[in-house]
C-alpha positions in Angstrom: 107.0 112.8 87.8 103.9 114.0 86.1 103.5 110.7 84.2 103.4 108.9 87.6 100.6 111.1 88.7 98.6 110.3 85.5 99.3 106.6 85.9 98.2 106.5 89.5 95.0 108.5 88.7 94.3 106.2 85.7 94.5 103.1 88.0 92.3 104.8 90.6 89.7 105.9 88.0 89.4 102.5 86.3 88.8 100.6 89.5 85.1 101.7 90.0 84.4 101.2 86.3 85.7 97.6 86.4 83.8 96.9 89.7 80.6 98.1 88.1 81.3 96.1 85.0 81.9 92.9 87.0 78.7 93.4 89.0 76.7 93.9 85.8 78.3 90.9 84.1 77.5 88.6 87.0 73.7 89.3 86.6 73.9 88.0 83.0 76.1 85.1 83.7 74.0 83.5 86.5 71.1 83.2 84.1 73.1 81.4 81.3 72.0 77.7 80.9 75.6 76.4 80.7 76.5 78.2 84.0 73.3 76.9 85.7 74.1 73.4 84.5 77.7 73.6 85.8 77.0 75.2 89.2 73.6 73.9 90.2 73.9 70.7 92.2 70.1 70.2 92.2 69.6 70.8 88.5 66.0 70.2 87.4 65.1 70.4 83.7 61.7 72.0 84.4 63.2 74.6 86.8 66.0 76.1 84.7 67.5 78.4 87.4 69.8 78.5 90.3 68.5 78.6 93.9 68.2 81.9 95.7 70.9 80.8 98.1 73.4 80.0 95.2 72.6 83.3 93.5 73.2 85.2 96.7 76.4 83.4 97.4 77.8 84.0 93.9 77.0 87.7 94.0 77.9 88.1 97.7 81.4 86.7 97.3 82.3 89.7 95.2 80.8 92.2 97.7 82.4 90.3 100.7 85.8 90.7 99.1 85.2 94.4 98.8 84.1 94.6 102.4 87.3 92.9 103.6 89.6 95.0 101.4 88.0 98.2 102.7 89.4 97.4 106.1 93.0 96.9 105.0 93.1 99.7 102.4 93.6 102.4 105.0 96.5 100.7 106.7 98.1 99.9 103.3 97.8 103.5 102.3 99.4 104.7 105.5 102.2 102.2 105.4 103.1 102.1 101.7 101.6 105.4 100.4 98.5 105.8 98.2 100.4 105.3 95.0 101.9 102.0 95.9 98.7 100.8 97.6 96.8 101.5 94.3 99.5 99.5 92.5 99.3 96.6 95.0 95.5 96.4 94.8 95.5 96.7 91.0 97.8 93.7 90.8 95.5 91.8 93.2 92.5 92.8 91.0 94.3 91.6 87.8 95.1 88.3 89.4 91.5 87.8 90.7 90.0 88.8 87.4 92.3 86.3 85.6 91.2 83.6 88.0 87.6 84.4 87.4 88.1 84.2 83.6 
């Protein structure tokens, strides 16, 4: 029983760390020339950067997902318990991180 508590608390503690890590990594990735070349539709050799709209969309998608999940996390916790909701959302995070990679 005690190991379940430690496992649940480990998953709960690593979530904010990974969120901050992803947010920090995005700021470095959107300035990489290969990323700019791949995702910039209006690529210009002299202006080696993404548009403000594209930067905002890339960073905003992560925050929008967090915004939506904040609405369903309470209902999930009430329905399945906090432990299982942490497990469910950890699996969702692992899948989404794998898709990002």
